[in-house]
Legacy VTK file of the C-alpha trace (Angstrom):
# vtk DataFile Version 3.0
C-alpha trace
ASCII
DATASET POLYDATA
POINTS 235 float
-0.359 0.072 0.087
1.378 3.349 -0.934
2.591 5.323 2.481
0.939 9.007 3.354
3.227 11.612 2.485
3.517 15.355 3.646
0.057 16.771 3.416
-0.681 19.589 1.558
-1.082 22.894 2.084
-4.931 24.405 2.566
-5.429 26.106 -0.660
-8.238 29.455 -0.383
-11.659 28.730 0.947
-10.986 24.883 1.385
-11.998 22.977 4.198
-9.795 20.090 4.455
-10.572 18.542 7.409
-14.478 19.253 6.527
-16.916 15.485 7.046
-18.516 17.604 4.054
-14.972 17.087 1.622
-13.752 13.184 2.856
-17.719 12.050 1.848
-17.843 13.535 -1.491
-14.253 12.369 -2.073
-15.418 8.785 -0.727
-18.810 9.657 -3.613
-16.140 10.282 -6.126
-14.627 7.281 -6.099
-16.772 4.663 -5.349
-18.678 6.264 -8.754
-14.772 6.417 -10.185
-14.622 2.503 -9.744
-17.872 2.386 -11.238
-17.420 4.638 -14.139
-13.939 4.483 -15.425
-12.790 1.741 -12.848
-9.643 1.530 -10.654
-6.562 2.229 -13.530
-8.640 5.273 -14.246
-10.022 6.272 -11.141
-6.870 8.664 -10.221
-7.027 11.522 -7.866
-7.754 14.203 -10.918
-10.914 12.408 -12.306
-11.201 12.462 -8.898
-11.359 15.579 -7.116
-13.661 16.231 -10.638
-16.194 13.983 -9.586
-15.719 15.526 -6.148
-15.875 19.297 -7.273
-12.225 19.515 -5.146
-8.982 19.641 -5.189
-6.940 16.406 -5.990
-4.210 17.159 -3.402
-7.146 17.427 -0.755
-7.420 13.288 -2.065
-3.571 12.531 -0.418
-4.614 15.156 3.178
-6.856 13.335 4.151
-6.165 9.472 2.551
-2.781 9.794 2.169
-3.114 7.736 -1.543
-5.658 7.035 -4.044
-5.703 3.166 -3.391
-6.360 3.894 0.633
-9.352 6.394 -0.781
-10.084 3.668 -2.797
-10.449 0.897 -0.170
-12.385 3.716 1.749
-15.187 4.003 -1.169
-15.690 0.061 -0.950
-15.399 0.614 3.244
-18.779 2.758 2.425
-19.817 0.944 -0.046
-20.214 -2.706 1.631
-21.202 -0.693 5.016
-24.110 0.756 3.743
-25.346 -2.643 2.006
-24.562 -5.250 4.904
-27.400 -2.725 6.758
-29.767 -3.926 4.111
-28.915 -6.854 3.595
-28.398 -7.503 7.447
-32.580 -6.258 7.371
-33.272 -8.809 4.390
-31.733 -11.476 5.716
-32.821 -11.010 9.234
-36.735 -11.514 8.107
-35.484 -14.801 6.212
-37.307 -17.308 8.288
-36.536 -20.538 6.311
-34.787 -21.517 3.475
-37.091 -20.145 0.586
-37.480 -16.632 2.227
-33.556 -16.749 2.041
-33.355 -17.646 -1.360
-36.047 -14.871 -2.238
-33.719 -12.535 -0.171
-30.456 -13.075 -2.158
-32.755 -13.101 -5.314
-33.465 -9.387 -4.303
-30.200 -8.636 -3.445
-28.807 -9.374 -6.751
-30.963 -7.303 -8.704
-30.940 -4.370 -6.248
-27.109 -4.786 -6.794
-26.117 -4.671 -9.720
-28.912 -2.252 -10.351
-26.675 0.107 -8.991
-23.139 -0.644 -9.886
-22.767 -1.812 -5.987
-21.254 -4.805 -8.084
-18.748 -3.158 -10.183
-16.937 -1.171 -7.022
-15.426 -4.769 -5.352
-14.796 -6.359 -8.501
-12.619 -3.252 -9.529
-10.575 -3.775 -6.280
-10.722 -7.507 -7.085
-8.963 -7.136 -10.221
-6.526 -4.372 -8.840
-5.729 -6.725 -6.057
-4.012 -9.492 -8.261
-1.032 -6.577 -9.868
-0.993 -3.860 -6.713
1.372 -5.142 -4.217
-0.831 -5.910 -0.613
-4.361 -4.867 -2.037
-5.372 -8.844 -1.504
-4.782 -8.470 1.983
-6.468 -5.357 2.633
-9.522 -6.662 -0.203
-9.588 -10.450 1.268
-10.291 -8.906 4.668
-13.319 -6.437 3.342
-15.090 -9.836 2.318
-15.189 -11.111 6.106
-18.116 -9.745 7.075
-20.204 -10.851 4.051
-19.318 -14.203 4.794
-20.556 -13.490 8.481
-23.911 -12.358 7.896
-24.136 -15.798 5.000
-23.300 -17.677 7.269
-26.023 -16.522 9.805
-28.404 -16.749 7.267
-27.817 -20.103 6.376
-27.776 -21.299 10.640
-31.200 -18.958 11.298
-32.867 -20.576 8.162
-31.772 -23.505 8.906
-32.757 -24.103 12.675
-35.396 -25.526 12.434
-34.640 -28.736 9.589
-32.753 -32.268 10.363
-31.024 -30.686 7.266
-28.488 -28.774 9.509
-26.784 -31.557 10.355
-25.835 -32.209 6.911
-25.490 -28.256 5.608
-22.600 -26.872 7.716
-23.002 -23.054 7.920
-19.609 -21.461 7.801
-18.774 -23.762 3.929
-22.550 -23.290 3.029
-21.511 -19.926 4.121
-18.235 -19.623 2.173
-20.116 -21.291 -1.060
-22.734 -18.932 -1.302
-20.839 -15.533 -0.657
-18.379 -16.676 -4.088
-21.128 -18.308 -6.127
-22.910 -14.721 -5.706
-20.127 -13.062 -6.539
-19.139 -15.439 -9.205
-22.920 -14.048 -10.227
-22.131 -11.220 -9.784
-19.338 -10.579 -11.522
-20.687 -12.746 -15.066
-24.128 -10.819 -14.907
-22.134 -7.798 -14.842
-19.489 -8.445 -17.052
-22.218 -9.172 -20.155
-25.620 -7.052 -19.360
-27.096 -10.579 -19.048
-29.200 -11.707 -15.697
-31.027 -13.808 -16.989
-28.764 -17.332 -16.612
-28.447 -15.964 -12.797
-32.032 -15.648 -12.406
-33.061 -18.933 -13.364
-30.712 -20.288 -11.222
-32.234 -18.685 -8.374
-35.474 -19.889 -9.437
-34.300 -23.228 -9.436
-32.588 -22.246 -5.896
-36.531 -21.104 -5.230
-38.083 -24.200 -6.286
-35.732 -26.411 -3.973
-35.717 -23.937 -0.934
-39.646 -24.744 -0.745
-39.291 -28.206 -0.957
-37.226 -28.188 2.022
-39.836 -26.062 3.350
-42.538 -28.475 2.611
-40.792 -31.385 3.281
-39.357 -31.148 6.573
-35.333 -30.972 5.353
-34.824 -33.279 2.934
-37.577 -35.767 3.866
-36.424 -36.284 7.383
-39.482 -35.035 9.258
-43.292 -34.297 7.627
-44.035 -31.125 6.842
-45.392 -28.913 10.099
-49.288 -29.226 10.417
-49.632 -31.380 9.350
-51.687 -33.370 11.457
-53.319 -30.572 12.895
-56.089 -29.845 10.019
-59.334 -29.311 11.176
-61.493 -32.559 10.483
-59.046 -34.775 9.810
-58.641 -38.031 11.695
-56.293 -39.037 13.891
-53.917 -41.941 12.664
-53.109 -43.843 15.991
-55.858 -47.118 16.895
-59.053 -45.807 18.688
-58.655 -42.266 17.592
-61.030 -40.456 15.696
-61.099 -36.562 14.192
-63.868 -34.594 14.539
-66.259 -34.872 11.935
LINES 1 236
235 0 1 2 3 4 5 6 7 8 9 10 11 12 13 14 15 16 17 18 19 20 21 22 23 24 25 26 27 28 29 30 31 32 33 34 35 36 37 38 39 40 41 42 43 44 45 46 47 48 49 50 51 52 53 54 55 56 57 58 59 60 61 62 63 64 65 66 67 68 69 70 71 72 73 74 75 76 77 78 79 80 81 82 83 84 85 86 87 88 89 90 91 92 93 94 95 96 97 98 99 100 101 102 103 104 105 106 107 108 109 110 111 112 113 114 115 116 117 118 119 120 121 122 123 124 125 126 127 128 129 130 131 132 133 134 135 136 137 138 139 140 141 142 143 144 145 146 147 148 149 150 151 152 153 154 155 156 157 158 159 160 161 162 163 164 165 166 167 168 169 170 171 172 173 174 175 176 177 178 179 180 181 182 183 184 185 186 187 188 189 190 191 192 193 194 195 196 197 198 199 200 201 202 203 204 205 206 207 208 209 210 211 212 213 214 215 216 217 218 219 220 221 222 223 224 225 226 227 228 229 230 231 232 233 234
């Protein structure tokens, strides 16, 4: 990672310590990653988008790379908050898949995935960047693991599907699907996979988990006879 250099002197009317300036630079850096990519997200380009002196990039963040990481942090934090709300409401495998499908479409529509993809791509050649980006994926795996545990909590399938391994596969698969869909602009193949997963998750819900227990409340419906000898249901 580039080391912060000496802070430049302030220009007339500039307030380099203001939160507004930092926020403008972070937002401009995320937009630059989405629109022109890592290689062209220069201090000049970001400052132009933020409407400020490019020297302020180095004053606040030390280097362009550190600013781009701050942009990734900002996007990730806001998306994690939104996703956590969806995941917390998923009480079954089917609801979890539906939430993931909604997240997938929203990410692509807003261009959030491009920010991460650009940083991952750049990490292949920029020294030290790979570790920084990888560390920022950990909260996503934690969120996925928590959602999987919650969705499978009442199912015997939980014993066959280790939450940590499933979460790793979900994050890897999710990123791969978003990358391919963003690359060719076609969501249809990915959405078809979500539809298939939703069908399988619905079967899990109906069978109580891989057929290992009967569907809940099946014997409690009005008018259904009790199968035990000597017992009769209501007529």
